[in-house]
Each structure stands twice: as C-alpha cells, then as structure tokens.
N, CA, C and O atoms as a GROMACS GRO file, in nm:
protein
  536
    1MET      N    1   7.791  10.439  13.675
    1MET     CA    2   7.747  10.575  13.703
    1MET      C    3   7.612  10.569  13.773
    1MET      O    4   7.507  10.559  13.708
    2GLU      N    5   7.614  10.576  13.902
    2GLU     CA    6   7.491  10.562  13.976
    2GLU      C    7   7.436  10.693  14.028
    2GLU      O    8   7.317  10.702  14.058
    3ASN      N    9   7.519  10.795  14.040
    3ASN     CA   10   7.467  10.923  14.084
    3ASN      C   11   7.546  11.036  14.020
    3ASN      O   12   7.649  11.013  13.956
    4LYS      N   13   7.496  11.156  14.038
    4LYS     CA   14   7.560  11.268  13.970
    4LYS      C   15   7.700  11.296  14.019
    4LYS      O   16   7.778  11.361  13.950
    5ASP      N   17   7.735  11.248  14.141
    5ASP     CA   18   7.869  11.268  14.192
    5ASP      C   19   7.971  11.183  14.118
    5ASP      O   20   8.089  11.217  14.115
    6SER      N   21   7.928  11.072  14.058
    6SER     CA   22   8.021  10.988  13.984
    6SER      C   23   7.997  10.996  13.834
    6SER      O   24   8.055  10.918  13.759
    7CYS      N   25   7.915  11.086  13.792
    7CYS     CA   26   7.879  11.100  13.651
    7CYS      C   27   7.935  11.233  13.600
    7CYS      O   28   7.875  11.338  13.624
    8CYS      N   29   8.049  11.228  13.531
    8CYS     CA   30   8.114  11.353  13.490
    8CYS      C   31   8.025  11.436  13.397
    8CYS      O   32   8.024  11.559  13.406
    9LEU      N   33   7.951  11.371  13.309
    9LEU     CA   34   7.862  11.448  13.221
    9LEU      C   35   7.750  11.511  13.301
    9LEU      O   36   7.706  11.622  13.271
   10GLY      N   37   7.702  11.441  13.403
   10GLY     CA   38   7.599  11.497  13.490
   10GLY      C   39   7.648  11.622  13.560
   10GLY      O   40   7.574  11.719  13.574
   11LYS      N   41   7.774  11.619  13.606
   11LYS     CA   42   7.832  11.736  13.673
   11LYS      C   43   7.840  11.854  13.577
   11LYS      O   44   7.804  11.966  13.612
   12LEU      N   45   7.888  11.828  13.457
   12LEU     CA   46   7.899  11.934  13.357
   12LEU      C   47   7.763  11.994  13.325
   12LEU      O   48   7.748  12.116  13.322
   13LEU      N   49   7.664  11.909  13.302
   13LEU     CA   50   7.531  11.958  13.267
   13LEU      C   51   7.466  12.030  13.384
   13LEU      O   52   7.386  12.122  13.363
   14LYS      N   53   7.496  11.989  13.507
   14LYS     CA   54   7.443  12.058  13.625
   14LYS      C   55   7.497  12.200  13.631
   14LYS      O   56   7.423  12.293  13.665
   15VAL      N   57   7.625  12.219  13.597
   15VAL     CA   58   7.684  12.353  13.593
   15VAL      C   59   7.612  12.439  13.489
   15VAL      O   60   7.580  12.554  13.515
   16ILE      N   61   7.588  12.382  13.372
   16ILE     CA   62   7.517  12.456  13.266
   16ILE      C   63   7.376  12.492  13.314
   16ILE      O   64   7.330  12.604  13.292
   17ASP      N   65   7.309  12.397  13.378
   17ASP     CA   66   7.174  12.421  13.431
   17ASP      C   67   7.176  12.536  13.532
   17ASP      O   68   7.090  12.624  13.528
   18ILE      N   69   7.272  12.536  13.622
   18ILE     CA   70   7.282  12.642  13.723
   18ILE      C   71   7.309  12.776  13.658
   18ILE      O   72   7.246  12.876  13.694
   19LEU      N   73   7.400  12.780  13.562
   19LEU     CA   74   7.428  12.906  13.491
   19LEU      C   75   7.303  12.961  13.424
   19LEU      O   76   7.275  13.080  13.433
   20GLN      N   77   7.228  12.874  13.358
   20GLN     CA   78   7.107  12.918  13.288
   20GLN      C   79   7.001  12.967  13.387
   20GLN      O   80   6.936  13.068  13.362
   21LYS      N   81   6.984  12.896  13.498
   21LYS     CA   82   6.883  12.936  13.596
   21LYS      C   83   6.919  13.065  13.667
   21LYS      O   84   6.831  13.137  13.714
   22ASN      N   85   7.047  13.095  13.676
   22ASN     CA   86   7.091  13.217  13.743
   22ASN      C   87   7.097  13.336  13.650
   22ASN      O   88   7.130  13.447  13.692
   23THR      N   89   7.065  13.314  13.522
   23THR     CA   90   7.067  13.424  13.426
   23THR      C   91   6.948  13.515  13.452
   23THR      O   92   6.835  13.470  13.471
   24ASN      N   93   6.978  13.641  13.451
   24ASN     CA   94   6.875  13.742  13.475
   24ASN      C   95   6.919  13.864  13.395
   24ASN      O   96   7.036  13.902  13.400
   25ASN      N   97   6.830  13.924  13.324
   25ASN     CA   98   6.868  14.039  13.243
   25ASN      C   99   6.931  14.149  13.327
   25ASN      O  100   7.011  14.227  13.275
   26ASN      N  101   6.897  14.157  13.456
   26ASN     CA  102   6.959  14.256  13.542
   26ASN      C  103   7.106  14.226  13.564
   26ASN      O  104   7.183  14.318  13.595
   27ASP      N  105   7.148  14.099  13.550
   27ASP     CA  106   7.288  14.062  13.567
   27ASP      C  107   7.377  14.128  13.462
   27ASP      O  108   7.497  14.141  13.483
   28CYS      N  109   7.320  14.168  13.352
   28CYS     CA  110   7.399  14.226  13.244
   28CYS      C  111   7.472  14.351  13.291
   28CYS      O  112   7.579  14.385  13.239
   29PHE      N  113   7.416  14.419  13.387
   29PHE     CA  114   7.473  14.545  13.432
   29PHE      C  115   7.534  14.531  13.570
   29PHE      O  116   7.568  14.631  13.634
   30ASP      N  117   7.548  14.410  13.616
   30ASP     CA  118   7.604  14.382  13.747
   30ASP      C  119   7.755  14.403  13.744
   30ASP      O  120   7.825  14.340  13.664
   31GLU      N  121   7.805  14.489  13.827
   31GLU     CA  122   7.949  14.514  13.834
   31GLU      C  123   8.007  14.458  13.962
   31GLU      O  124   8.123  14.486  13.994
   32SER      N  125   7.930  14.380  14.037
   32SER     CA  126   7.979  14.326  14.164
   32SER      C  127   8.065  14.202  14.141
   32SER      O  128   8.082  14.157  14.028
   33CYS      N  129   8.118  14.148  14.249
   33CYS     CA  130   8.203  14.029  14.241
   33CYS      C  131   8.125  13.904  14.202
   33CYS      O  132   8.185  13.804  14.166
   34THR      N  133   7.993  13.909  14.210
   34THR     CA  134   7.912  13.791  14.181
   34THR      C  135   7.855  13.790  14.040
   34THR      O  136   7.773  13.704  14.008
   35ARG      N  137   7.898  13.882  13.956
   35ARG     CA  138   7.845  13.885  13.819
   35ARG      C  139   7.877  13.752  13.750
   35ARG      O  140   7.981  13.692  13.776
   36PRO      N  141   7.789  13.705  13.662
   36PRO     CA  142   7.804  13.572  13.604
   36PRO      C  143   7.897  13.565  13.483
   36PRO      O  144   7.884  13.474  13.401
   37TYR      N  145   7.989  13.658  13.471
   37TYR     CA  146   8.084  13.657  13.360
   37TYR      C  147   8.214  13.719  13.409
   37TYR      O  148   8.217  13.785  13.513
   38LEU      N  149   8.321  13.698  13.336
   38LEU     CA  150   8.451  13.754  13.370
   38LEU      C  151   8.485  13.868  13.276
   38LEU      O  152   8.443  13.868  13.160
   39GLY      N  153   8.560  13.962  13.325
   39GLY     CA  154   8.611  14.068  13.240
   39GLY      C  155   8.511  14.178  13.213
   39GLY      O  156   8.395  14.172  13.254
   40SER      N  157   8.559  14.277  13.143
   40SER     CA  158   8.477  14.392  13.105
   40SER      C  159   8.398  14.357  12.979
   40SER      O  160   8.453  14.301  12.884
   41ILE      N  161   8.272  14.388  12.980
   41ILE     CA  162   8.188  14.362  12.863
   41ILE      C  163   8.121  14.493  12.823
   41ILE      O  164   8.014  14.526  12.875
   42PRO      N  165   8.183  14.568  12.732
   42PRO     CA  166   8.127  14.698  12.695
   42PRO      C  167   7.995  14.689  12.620
   42PRO      O  168   7.905  14.770  12.644
   43ASN      N  169   7.981  14.593  12.532
   43ASN     CA  170   7.856  14.576  12.457
   43ASN      C  171   7.789  14.450  12.508
   43ASN      O  172   7.805  14.342  12.450
   44VAL      N  173   7.716  14.463  12.614
   44VAL     CA  174   7.663  14.348  12.684
   44VAL      C  175   7.540  14.290  12.613
   44VAL      O  176   7.446  14.361  12.581
   45ILE      N  177   7.546  14.160  12.591
   45ILE     CA  178   7.430  14.085  12.544
   45ILE      C  179   7.406  13.978  12.649
   45ILE      O  180   7.497  13.901  12.680
   46CYS      N  181   7.288  13.972  12.703
   46CYS     CA  182   7.258  13.874  12.808
   46CYS      C  183   7.204  13.747  12.745
   46CYS      O  184   7.091  13.743  12.695
   47PHE      N  185   7.285  13.644  12.749
   47PHE     CA  186   7.242  13.513  12.699
   47PHE      C  187   7.176  13.437  12.812
   47PHE      O  188   7.208  13.458  12.929
   48ASN      N  189   7.084  13.348  12.778
   48ASN     CA  190   7.018  13.268  12.881
   48ASN      C  191   7.024  13.119  12.853
   48ASN      O  192   6.964  13.039  12.926
   49THR      N  193   7.094  13.080  12.749
   49THR     CA  194   7.099  12.939  12.712
   49THR      C  195   7.236  12.903  12.655
   49THR      O  196   7.292  12.976  12.574
   50ARG      N  197   7.287  12.789  12.700
   50ARG     CA  198   7.408  12.731  12.642
   50ARG      C  199   7.362  12.602  12.572
   50ARG      O  200   7.353  12.498  12.637
   51PRO      N  201   7.334  12.608  12.442
   51PRO     CA  202   7.287  12.489  12.371
   51PRO      C  203   7.393  12.379  12.371
   51PRO      O  204   7.513  12.406  12.366
   52VAL      N  205   7.346  12.256  12.375
   52VAL     CA  206   7.437  12.142  12.376
   52VAL      C  207   7.393  12.039  12.273
   52VAL      O  208   7.276  12.032  12.235
   53THR      N  209   7.491  11.960  12.229
   53THR     CA  210   7.464  11.843  12.147
   53THR      C  211   7.525  11.723  12.220
   53THR      O  212   7.618  11.738  12.299
   54PHE      N  213   7.474  11.606  12.191
   54PHE     CA  214   7.520  11.484  12.256
   54PHE      C  215   7.566  11.385  12.149
   54PHE      O  216   7.511  11.380  12.039
   55TYR      N  217   7.667  11.306  12.184
   55TYR     CA  218   7.715  11.199  12.097
   55TYR      C  219   7.707  11.068  12.173
   55TYR      O  220   7.746  11.060  12.290
   56THR      N  221   7.658  10.966  12.106
   56THR     CA  222   7.641  10.835  12.169
   56THR      C  223   7.776  10.762  12.175
   56THR      O  224   7.877  10.808  12.123
   57LYS      N  225   7.774  10.647  12.240
   57LYS     CA  226   7.896  10.569  12.259
   57LYS      C  227   7.960  10.526  12.127
   57LYS      O  228   8.081  10.506  12.121
   58ASP      N  229   7.879  10.512  12.022
   58ASP     CA  230   7.936  10.472  11.893
   58ASP      C  231   7.982  10.593  11.810
   58ASP      O  232   8.021  10.577  11.694
   59GLY      N  233   7.976  10.714  11.869
   59GLY     CA  234   8.022  10.834  11.801
   59GLY      C  235   7.918  10.905  11.719
   59GLY      O  236   7.948  11.005  11.653
   60SER      N  237   7.794  10.855  11.720
   60SER     CA  238   7.686  10.917  11.642
   60SER      C  239   7.628  11.038  11.714
   60SER      O  240   7.614  11.038  11.836
   61LEU      N  241   7.594  11.139  11.636
   61LEU     CA  242   7.524  11.255  11.690
   61LEU      C  243   7.384  11.211  11.732
   61LEU      O  244   7.311  11.151  11.653
   62PHE      N  245   7.346  11.242  11.856
   62PHE     CA  246   7.214  11.206  11.907
   62PHE      C  247   7.111  11.303  11.850
   62PHE      O  248   7.127  11.424  11.862
   63THR      N  249   7.007  11.251  11.789
   63THR     CA  250   6.898  11.333  11.736
   63THR      C  251   6.765  11.280  11.786
   63THR      O  252   6.753  11.163  11.824
   64THR      N  253   6.667  11.365  11.785
   64THR     CA  254   6.532  11.325  11.821
   64THR      C  255   6.434  11.402  11.734
   64THR      O  256   6.471  11.498  11.666
   65THR      N  257   6.310  11.360  11.737
   65THR     CA  258   6.208  11.426  11.656
   65THR      C  259   6.124  11.520  11.742
   65THR      O  260   6.111  11.501  11.863
   66TYR      N  261   6.067  11.619  11.678
   66TYR     CA  262   5.970  11.709  11.739
   66TYR      C  263   5.869  11.747  11.632
   66TYR      O  264   5.894  11.732  11.512
   67THR      N  265   5.755  11.794  11.677
   67THR     CA  266   5.648  11.831  11.583
   67THR      C  267   5.625  11.981  11.591
   67THR      O  268   5.613  12.038  11.699
   68LEU      N  269   5.620  12.045  11.475
   68LEU     CA  270   5.594  12.188  11.466
   68LEU      C  271   5.496  12.211  11.352
   68LEU      O  272   5.522  12.173  11.238
   69ASP      N  273   5.384  12.273  11.384
   69ASP     CA  274   5.281  12.302  11.284
   69ASP      C  275   5.238  12.177  11.208
   69ASP      O  276   5.214  12.182  11.087
   70GLY      N  277   5.230  12.064  11.280
   70GLY     CA  278   5.186  11.939  11.218
   70GLY      C  279   5.294  11.865  11.141
   70GLY      O  280   5.268  11.756  11.089
   71ASN      N  281   5.414  11.922  11.133
   71ASN     CA  282   5.525  11.858  11.061
   71ASN      C  283   5.625  11.800  11.159
   71ASN      O  284   5.658  11.862  11.260
   72THR      N  285   5.672  11.680  11.129
   72THR     CA  286   5.774  11.616  11.211
   72THR      C  287   5.911  11.657  11.161
   72THR      O  288   5.940  11.649  11.042
   73ASN      N  289   5.994  11.702  11.254
   73ASN     CA  290   6.129  11.748  11.222
   73ASN      C  291   6.228  11.677  11.314
   73ASN      O  292   6.188  11.611  11.410
   74GLN      N  293   6.358  11.690  11.284
   74GLN     CA  294   6.461  11.633  11.369
   74GLN      C  295   6.550  11.744  11.422
   74GLN      O  296   6.574  11.844  11.356
   75SER      N  297   6.599  11.722  11.545
   75SER     CA  298   6.693  11.816  11.604
   75SER      C  299   6.799  11.740  11.682
   75SER      O  300   6.775  11.631  11.734
   76SER      N  301   6.917  11.800  11.688
   76SER     CA  302   7.026  11.746  11.768
   76SER      C  303   7.076  11.852  11.866
   76SER      O  304   7.183  11.836  11.925
   77VAL      N  305   7.000  11.959  11.884
   77VAL     CA  306   7.040  12.069  11.972
   77VAL      C  307   6.938  12.081  12.085
   77VAL      O  308   6.817  12.077  12.063
   78PHE      N  309   6.992  12.096  12.208
   78PHE     CA  310   6.907  12.092  12.326
   78PHE      C  311   6.945  12.199  12.426
   78PHE      O  312   7.058  12.250  12.426
   79ARG      N  313   6.849  12.233  12.513
   79ARG     CA  314   6.873  12.321  12.628
   79ARG      C  315   6.853  12.238  12.753
   79ARG      O  316   6.748  12.175  12.770
   80VAL      N  317   6.952  12.236  12.841
   80VAL     CA  318   6.941  12.162  12.967
   80VAL      C  319   6.835  12.229  13.054
   80VAL      O  320   6.841  12.350  13.076
   81GLU      N  321   6.739  12.151  13.102
   81GLU     CA  322   6.635  12.202  13.190
   81GLU      C  323   6.653  12.155  13.334
   81GLU      O  324   6.623  12.229  13.427
   82SER      N  325   6.702  12.033  13.351
   82SER     CA  326   6.730  11.982  13.486
   82SER      C  327   6.816  11.857  13.474
   82SER      O  328   6.818  11.789  13.372
   83VAL      N  329   6.888  11.830  13.583
   83VAL     CA  330   6.974  11.712  13.590
   83VAL      C  331   6.937  11.635  13.716
   83VAL      O  332   6.930  11.692  13.824
   84ASN      N  333   6.914  11.505  13.700
   84ASN     CA  334   6.882  11.419  13.812
   84ASN      C  335   6.967  11.293  13.800
   84ASN      O  336   6.940  11.206  13.718
   85ASN      N  337   7.071  11.286  13.884
   85ASN     CA  338   7.168  11.177  13.878
   85ASN      C  339   7.228  11.174  13.737
   85ASN      O  340   7.284  11.274  13.692
   86CYS      N  341   7.218  11.064  13.669
   86CYS     CA  342   7.275  11.055  13.534
   86CYS      C  343   7.168  11.067  13.426
   86CYS      O  344   7.182  11.010  13.317
   87CYS      N  345   7.064  11.139  13.456
   87CYS     CA  346   6.961  11.168  13.356
   87CYS      C  347   6.949  11.320  13.343
   87CYS      O  348   6.958  11.392  13.442
   88VAL      N  349   6.929  11.366  13.223
   88VAL     CA  350   6.913  11.508  13.199
   88VAL      C  351   6.784  11.530  13.121
   88VAL      O  352   6.758  11.465  13.020
   89LYS      N  353   6.703  11.624  13.170
   89LYS     CA  354   6.582  11.665  13.099
   89LYS      C  355   6.621  11.783  13.012
   89LYS      O  356   6.677  11.881  13.060
   90CYS      N  357   6.590  11.772  12.883
   90CYS     CA  358   6.627  11.876  12.787
   90CYS      C  359   6.507  11.925  12.709
   90CYS      O  360   6.415  11.849  12.679
   91ARG      N  361   6.511  12.052  12.678
   91ARG     CA  362   6.414  12.111  12.585
   91ARG      C  363   6.474  12.095  12.446
   91ARG      O  364   6.593  12.122  12.426
   92ILE      N  365   6.395  12.053  12.352
   92ILE     CA  366   6.441  12.040  12.214
   92ILE      C  367   6.442  12.179  12.150
   92ILE      O  368   6.344  12.253  12.158
   93LEU      N  369   6.554  12.214  12.089
   93LEU     CA  370   6.566  12.342  12.019
   93LEU      C  371   6.560  12.318  11.869
   93LEU      O  372   6.597  12.212  11.820
   94ARG      N  373   6.512  12.419  11.798
   94ARG     CA  374   6.503  12.408  11.652
   94ARG      C  375   6.578  12.526  11.590
   94ARG      O  376   6.592  12.630  11.653
   95PRO      N  377   6.625  12.509  11.467
   95PRO     CA  378   6.697  12.619  11.401
   95PRO      C  379   6.605  12.740  11.382
   95PRO      O  380   6.486  12.726  11.354
   96ASN      N  381   6.661  12.857  11.397
   96ASN     CA  382   6.588  12.980  11.372
   96ASN      C  383   6.588  13.005  11.221
   96ASN      O  384   6.695  13.011  11.160
   97PRO      N  385   6.470  13.019  11.160
   97PRO     CA  386   6.467  13.046  11.016
   97PRO      C  387   6.532  13.180  10.979
   97PRO      O  388   6.576  13.199  10.866
   98ASP      N  389   6.540  13.273  11.077
   98ASP     CA  390   6.606  13.402  11.054
   98ASP      C  391   6.755  13.384  11.081
   98ASP      O  392   6.801  13.405  11.194
   99THR      N  393   6.830  13.346  10.981
   99THR     CA  394   6.972  13.316  10.997
   99THR      C  395   7.057  13.441  11.024
   99THR      O  396   7.175  13.428  11.057
  100SER      N  397   7.000  13.559  11.010
  100SER     CA  398   7.077  13.681  11.036
  100SER      C  399   7.086  13.713  11.185
  100SER      O  400   7.169  13.795  11.225
  101ASP      N  401   7.002  13.652  11.267
  101ASP     CA  402   7.002  13.679  11.410
  101ASP      C  403   7.098  13.584  11.481
  101ASP      O  404   7.058  13.474  11.518
  102VAL      N  405   7.223  13.625  11.499
  102VAL     CA  406   7.325  13.537  11.555
  102VAL      C  407   7.307  13.512  11.704
  102VAL      O  408   7.362  13.414  11.756
  103THR      N  409   7.232  13.596  11.774
  103THR     CA  410   7.209  13.572  11.917
  103THR      C  411   7.094  13.474  11.940
  103THR      O  412   7.075  13.425  12.051
  104ARG      N  413   7.018  13.446  11.835
  104ARG     CA  414   6.906  13.353  11.844
  104ARG      C  415   6.915  13.251  11.731
  104ARG      O  416   6.826  13.241  11.647
  105LYS      N  417   7.025  13.175  11.731
  105LYS     CA  418   7.046  13.074  11.625
  105LYS      C  419   6.943  12.962  11.634
  105LYS      O  420   6.914  12.896  11.535
  106TYR      N  421   6.889  12.942  11.756
  106TYR     CA  422   6.791  12.836  11.778
  106TYR      C  423   6.672  12.895  11.851
  106TYR      O  424   6.684  12.993  11.924
  107LEU      N  425   6.557  12.832  11.830
  107LEU     CA  426   6.434  12.870  11.898
  107LEU      C  427   6.387  12.752  11.983
  107LEU      O  428   6.417  12.637  11.952
  108SER      N  429   6.314  12.782  12.088
  108SER     CA  430   6.267  12.674  12.175
  108SER      C  431   6.144  12.607  12.115
  108SER      O  432   6.067  12.668  12.041
  109THR      N  433   6.129  12.482  12.149
  109THR     CA  434   6.004  12.412  12.121
  109THR      C  435   5.939  12.388  12.256
  109THR      O  436   5.999  12.416  12.360
  110ASN      N  437   5.820  12.339  12.256
  110ASN     CA  438   5.753  12.301  12.381
  110ASN      C  439   5.764  12.152  12.405
  110ASN      O  440   5.682  12.093  12.475
  111GLU      N  441   5.866  12.090  12.347
  111GLU     CA  442   5.887  11.947  12.363
  111GLU      C  443   6.014  11.921  12.441
  111GLU      O  444   6.115  11.989  12.424
  112PHE      N  445   6.007  11.819  12.528
  112PHE     CA  446   6.118  11.785  12.616
  112PHE      C  447   6.148  11.636  12.603
  112PHE      O  448   6.061  11.556  12.569
  113ILE      N  449   6.273  11.601  12.631
  113ILE     CA  450   6.312  11.461  12.638
  113ILE      C  451   6.400  11.442  12.760
  113ILE      O  452   6.460  11.537  12.810
  114THR      N  453   6.406  11.319  12.808
  114THR     CA  454   6.499  11.283  12.915
  114THR      C  455   6.602  11.188  12.856
  114THR      O  456   6.566  11.088  12.794
  115ILE      N  457   6.728  11.220  12.877
  115ILE     CA  458   6.837  11.142  12.820
  115ILE      C  459   6.914  11.074  12.933
  115ILE      O  460   6.950  11.138  13.032
  116ASN      N  461   6.937  10.944  12.918
  116ASN     CA  462   7.018  10.869  13.012
  116ASN      C  463   7.164  10.892  12.974
  116ASN      O  464   7.207  10.852  12.866
  117LEU      N  465   7.240  10.956  13.062
  117LEU     CA  466   7.378  10.990  13.030
  117LEU      C  467   7.469  10.868  13.025
  117LEU      O  468   7.582  10.878  12.977
  118ASN      N  469   7.421  10.754  13.072
  118ASN     CA  470   7.499  10.631  13.058
  118ASN      C  471   7.511  10.589  12.912
  118ASN      O  472   7.598  10.510  12.876
  119CYS      N  473   7.424  10.644  12.827
  119CYS     CA  474   7.425  10.611  12.684
  119CYS      C  475   7.499  10.718  12.602
  119CYS      O  476   7.513  10.704  12.481
  120ILE      N  477   7.546  10.822  12.668
  120ILE     CA  478   7.611  10.935  12.602
  120ILE      C  479   7.758  10.938  12.641
  120ILE      O  480   7.792  10.916  12.757
  121CYS      N  481   7.845  10.965  12.545
  121CYS     CA  482   7.989  10.974  12.574
  121CYS      C  483   8.044  11.116  12.564
  121CYS      O  484   8.142  11.150  12.630
  122VAL      N  485   7.981  11.199  12.482
  122VAL     CA  486   8.033  11.332  12.459
  122VAL      C  487   7.920  11.434  12.465
  122VAL      O  488   7.812  11.413  12.412
  123VAL      N  489   7.949  11.546  12.531
  123VAL     CA  490   7.860  11.662  12.529
  123VAL      C  491   7.940  11.775  12.465
  123VAL      O  492   8.053  11.803  12.506
  124SER      N  493   7.882  11.838  12.366
  124SER     CA  494   7.947  11.950  12.300
  124SER      C  495   7.864  12.076  12.324
  124SER      O  496   7.744  12.078  12.297
  125CYS      N  497   7.928  12.180  12.374
  125CYS     CA  498   7.859  12.307  12.399
  125CYS      C  499   7.870  12.395  12.276
  125CYS      O  500   7.977  12.407  12.217
  126LEU      N  501   7.760  12.457  12.239
  126LEU     CA  502   7.758  12.551  12.128
  126LEU      C  503   7.765  12.692  12.185
  126LEU      O  504   7.762  12.710  12.307
  127ASP      N  505   7.775  12.792  12.099
  127ASP     CA  506   7.780  12.930  12.146
  127ASP      C  507   7.653  12.966  12.221
  127ASP      O  508   7.543  12.925  12.183
  128ASP      N  509   7.669  13.044  12.330
  128ASP     CA  510   7.555  13.089  12.409
  128ASP      C  511   7.460  13.169  12.322
  128ASP      O  512   7.500  13.241  12.231
  129ILE      N  513   7.330  13.156  12.353
  129ILE     CA  514   7.226  13.223  12.275
  129ILE      C  515   7.117  13.276  12.367
  129ILE      O  516   7.118  13.253  12.488
  130ILE      N  517   7.024  13.347  12.309
  130ILE     CA  518   6.905  13.394  12.380
  130ILE      C  519   6.788  13.310  12.331
  130ILE      O  520   6.766  13.294  12.211
  131ILE      N  521   6.712  13.256  12.426
  131ILE     CA  522   6.590  13.184  12.395
  131ILE      C  523   6.475  13.263  12.454
  131ILE      O  524   6.472  13.289  12.575
  132ASP      N  525   6.380  13.301  12.371
  132ASP     CA  526   6.261  13.372  12.419
  132ASP      C  527   6.156  13.271  12.463
  132ASP      O  528   6.160  13.154  12.424
  133ASN      N  529   6.065  13.316  12.543
  133ASN     CA  530   5.947  13.238  12.584
  133ASN      C  531   5.983  13.110  12.657
  133ASN      O  532   5.928  13.004  12.627
  134LEU      N  533   6.074  13.118  12.751
  134LEU     CA  534   6.106  13.000  12.832
  134LEU      C  535   6.006  12.985  12.944
  134LEU      O  536   6.016  12.891  13.024
   0.00000   0.00000   0.00000
C-alpha cells in the first residue's frame, strides 16, 4: 500500500473526511440535488462527524491515551481530520459524560494522532454525531 489509490482504507477514510468537511448547518435545509443526504428528513439534525474505530491486524481494538484535566485516559474512538496516502490524522474523541444526549455521544479533545493504515485491517463506523468546538 504505497498510496491512497491502492489503500482501500485510505479511500474509505477520505470519503468520510470529505463528508465531514462539506458539512454545513445550512445544508440541513438544502432541498437541491446536491444535498448531503438522501430522502426526506422531516426532523433534521445536522451531524458533522462520523466517528470511527480501528482494529489492528491481530484483531485488537486500537486505543490510545489522551490527557484531560491532568488525568490520563484511553480512547478507541476517533474523528478523521485528514488522509495522506495510507496515513490518517485523527482527533481523539472521548465519551460524553451526559449519556442522555444521543447526538453528542462523544466530545472532542484537542489531541491528535496519525495512524499508519498499513497496521490497520478494519475500520468500523459509528453512528453520526455532532461535535462542538471543532
């Protein structure tokens, strides 16, 4: 896997990156042919993030650490920020302590990692969410 054209995970993550970058709250009311969703959406919620998890070649869930308020925590949920060949830059997401807010299951951190997709075998997409303060 030398470039994104031969890296299937890179292609998938590039699509997610493009979808996220093209998200605009004004799109929620777009009725044109270029709207970023299919079908009629009577109760529109504009999501801006498709969280992903990664699994390594041995089948293990990929996790990393982040620091919040001086405490070290672990996360396995990420937001794609950019894709360059077979590397993806991700923002580390953390669980939202307010479990009643289903549109914001995760919150952003200010920490990023770069993942070599040659070490990853599976990408799993979670339900779309809203991330504030991007």
